[in-house]
C-alpha positions as CSV (number, residue, x, y, z in Angstrom):
1,M,193.8,-57.9,106.4
2,A,195.7,-56.2,103.5
3,A,197.9,-54.3,105.8
4,S,198.7,-57.5,107.8
5,T,199.6,-59.4,104.7
6,R,201.7,-56.5,103.4
7,T,203.7,-56.3,106.6
8,T,204.4,-60.2,106.3
9,A,205.5,-59.7,102.8
10,R,207.9,-56.9,103.9
11,T,209.4,-58.7,106.7
12,L,209.9,-62.1,105.0
13,P,213.7,-62.6,104.8
14,R,214.8,-62.1,101.2
15,A,217.0,-65.2,101.1
16,A,214.0,-67.3,102.1
17,S,211.8,-65.7,99.6
18,R,214.3,-66.2,96.8
19,E,214.6,-69.9,97.7
20,A,210.9,-70.2,97.6
21,V,210.8,-68.5,94.1
22,A,213.6,-70.8,92.9
23,E,211.8,-74.0,94.0
24,N,208.6,-73.0,92.1
25,R,210.4,-71.6,89.0
26,P,209.6,-73.6,85.8
27,R,212.4,-75.9,84.5
28,P,212.7,-75.0,80.8
29,G,213.5,-77.7,78.3
30,L,216.7,-77.9,76.2
31,R,215.2,-75.8,73.4
32,E,214.0,-73.1,75.7
33,R,217.4,-73.0,77.5
34,K,219.1,-72.5,74.1
35,R,216.7,-69.7,73.4
36,I,217.3,-68.1,76.7
37,K,221.0,-68.4,76.3
38,T,220.9,-66.7,72.9
39,R,218.7,-63.8,74.1
40,I,221.0,-63.2,77.0
41,A,224.1,-63.3,74.8
42,I,222.5,-60.7,72.5
43,R,221.3,-58.5,75.5
44,T,224.7,-58.7,77.2
45,A,226.5,-57.7,74.0
46,A,224.1,-54.7,73.5
47,Y,224.6,-53.6,77.1
48,R,228.4,-53.6,76.8
49,L,228.3,-51.7,73.4
50,I,225.8,-49.1,74.6
51,A,227.9,-48.5,77.7
52,E,231.0,-48.0,75.6
53,Q,229.6,-45.9,72.8
54,G,226.1,-44.8,73.6
55,Y,222.6,-46.0,72.6
56,D,222.3,-44.0,69.3
57,A,225.7,-45.1,68.1
58,T,225.1,-48.8,68.7
59,T,223.6,-50.7,65.7
60,V,222.0,-54.1,65.4
61,E,224.8,-55.2,63.2
62,Q,227.4,-54.3,65.9
63,I,225.3,-56.2,68.5
64,A,224.9,-59.2,66.2
65,A,228.7,-59.3,65.6
66,A,229.5,-59.0,69.2
67,A,227.1,-61.8,70.2
68,E,228.3,-64.0,67.3
69,V,224.8,-64.2,65.7
70,S,223.3,-62.8,62.5
71,P,221.3,-59.5,62.4
72,S,218.2,-61.6,61.4
73,T,218.7,-63.7,64.5
74,V,218.7,-60.6,66.7
75,F,215.4,-59.5,65.2
76,R,214.0,-63.1,65.6
77,Y,214.5,-62.8,69.3
78,F,213.8,-59.1,69.7
79,P,211.2,-57.7,67.3
80,T,212.5,-54.2,67.8
81,E,215.9,-52.7,68.7
82,E,214.3,-51.2,71.9
83,D,213.3,-54.6,73.1
84,I,216.9,-55.7,73.5
85,V,217.3,-53.1,76.3
86,L,213.7,-53.3,77.8
87,T,212.8,-57.0,77.9
88,D,214.3,-59.8,80.0
89,E,213.7,-63.3,81.3
90,H,212.1,-62.5,84.5
91,D,208.4,-62.9,83.6
92,A,208.2,-66.6,84.0
93,A,209.8,-66.4,87.4
94,M,207.3,-63.8,88.6
95,V,204.5,-65.9,87.4
96,A,205.8,-69.0,89.3
97,A,206.3,-66.7,92.4
98,L,202.7,-65.5,92.2
99,N,201.3,-68.9,91.7
100,A,203.2,-69.9,95.0
101,R,201.8,-67.1,97.2
102,P,199.6,-68.0,100.1
103,A,195.9,-68.8,99.4
104,G,193.6,-66.0,100.3
105,E,196.3,-63.3,100.0
106,P,195.0,-60.0,98.5
107,P,196.2,-59.7,94.8
108,L,198.0,-56.3,95.4
109,A,199.8,-57.8,98.4
110,S,200.9,-60.7,96.2
111,L,202.1,-58.4,93.6
112,R,203.8,-56.2,96.1
113,A,205.8,-59.1,97.5
114,V,206.7,-60.6,94.0
115,L,207.7,-57.3,92.3
116,T,209.8,-55.9,95.2
117,E,211.6,-59.2,95.5
118,A,212.2,-59.4,91.8
119,V,213.6,-55.9,91.7
120,A,215.9,-56.6,94.8
121,S,217.1,-59.7,93.1
122,I,217.9,-58.0,89.9
123,A,219.6,-55.0,91.7
124,E,221.8,-57.6,93.5
125,Q,222.6,-59.9,90.5
126,E,222.6,-57.4,87.6
127,P,223.3,-54.0,89.2
128,E,225.2,-52.4,86.2
129,E,222.6,-53.6,83.6
130,L,219.8,-52.3,85.8
131,R,221.4,-48.9,86.2
132,L,222.0,-48.6,82.5
133,R,218.5,-49.9,81.6
134,T,216.7,-47.4,83.8
135,R,219.0,-44.5,82.8
136,L,218.2,-45.3,79.1
137,M,214.5,-45.4,79.9
138,S,214.6,-41.9,81.1
139,E,217.0,-40.4,78.5
140,V,216.0,-42.2,75.1
141,P,212.6,-41.1,73.9
142,S,212.1,-44.3,71.7
143,L,212.8,-46.5,74.7
144,R,210.4,-44.5,76.9
145,A,207.7,-44.9,74.2
146,R,208.4,-48.7,73.8
147,L,208.4,-49.1,77.5
148,T,204.5,-48.7,77.5
149,G,204.3,-51.7,75.2
150,T,206.6,-53.9,77.1
151,M,204.9,-53.2,80.3
152,A,201.5,-53.9,78.7
153,E,202.9,-57.3,77.7
154,T,204.1,-58.1,81.1
155,S,200.7,-57.0,82.5
156,Q,199.0,-59.6,80.3
157,V,201.4,-62.3,81.5
158,L,200.8,-61.6,85.1
159,A,197.0,-61.4,84.6
160,A,196.5,-65.1,84.7
161,P,198.1,-65.8,88.1
162,I,196.3,-62.8,89.5
163,A,192.9,-63.9,88.2
164,A,193.1,-67.6,89.0
165,P,192.8,-67.4,92.9
166,A,189.6,-65.3,92.4
167,G,188.2,-67.7,90.0
168,R,188.2,-64.9,87.3
169,S,189.3,-64.8,83.7
170,P,192.5,-63.0,82.9
171,D,190.5,-61.1,80.3
172,D,188.0,-59.7,82.8
173,L,187.9,-56.0,82.6
174,E,188.6,-55.6,86.3
175,V,191.7,-57.9,86.1
176,R,193.2,-56.1,83.1
177,I,192.7,-52.7,84.8
178,F,194.2,-54.1,88.0
179,T,197.3,-55.4,86.4
180,A,197.7,-52.6,84.0
181,A,197.5,-50.0,86.8
182,V,200.3,-51.8,88.7
183,M,202.6,-52.0,85.7
184,G,201.7,-48.5,84.7
185,A,202.8,-47.3,88.1
186,L,206.1,-49.1,87.7
187,R,206.5,-47.6,84.4
188,E,206.8,-44.2,86.1
189,A,208.7,-45.4,89.2
190,M,211.7,-46.9,87.4
191,P,212.7,-44.0,85.2
192,R,212.1,-41.6,88.1
193,W,214.8,-43.6,90.1
194,A,217.2,-42.9,87.3
195,E,216.2,-39.2,87.0
196,H,217.1,-38.8,90.7
197,G,220.5,-40.3,90.4
198,Q,219.6,-43.9,91.2
199,K,220.5,-43.1,94.9
200,D,217.5,-44.7,96.6
201,D,216.8,-48.4,97.3
202,L,214.8,-49.3,94.1
203,A,213.0,-52.1,95.9
204,A,211.9,-49.6,98.5
205,L,210.7,-47.3,95.8
206,V,208.7,-50.1,94.2
207,D,207.2,-50.7,97.7
208,R,206.3,-47.1,98.0
209,T,204.6,-47.3,94.6
210,M,202.4,-50.0,95.8
211,D,201.5,-47.9,98.8
212,V,200.2,-45.3,96.4
213,L,198.0,-47.9,94.7
214,E,196.8,-49.4,97.9
215,G,196.0,-46.1,99.3
216,G,193.5,-45.4,96.6
217,L,195.7,-43.0,94.6
218,R,195.1,-40.2,97.1
219,L,197.6,-37.3,97.2
């Protein structure tokens, strides 16, 4: 059954899948929209400066000035400087997409479909930011170290929609191990893409990563 579901997820047209995600995406209120707008402005300014002068030469003060906010505002939205590069606004959309998956679908098949689609969408809409982010993940030790924390946070967010269809608690040990294993695998796949010149289709690489997990981690 898992193989059959996986094939369905792989062959579903991307345009149709994205429309389904958009329909189920939560509509943020005005306050949340302003928060997201500020976060995006800060992140966009940071990416531009880093592309121009490098990560180590870019300061929070420079990012704040470029985004037209104060340094304290930057830290209010991003607890660490590394978070500016590593975090984004996609978690809520992935939760909505998971909640919209077919009833009875195996959890790994659901995550495979949602994660590969999310990566494909980001690669299409934000290609330069994605390339810069993954390159920095592989080159900057502090970012690689912080990546573990941000992936763990995403794992906790995704635990609820993964646990719910099975009637489980997001805090169940098995649920936590499951989501942590998936996100831990992605933590290795994305920097590897950068280390090998970003030549492959990243969504296909994510799909291959899911194959490793589905195969029981056999070599």
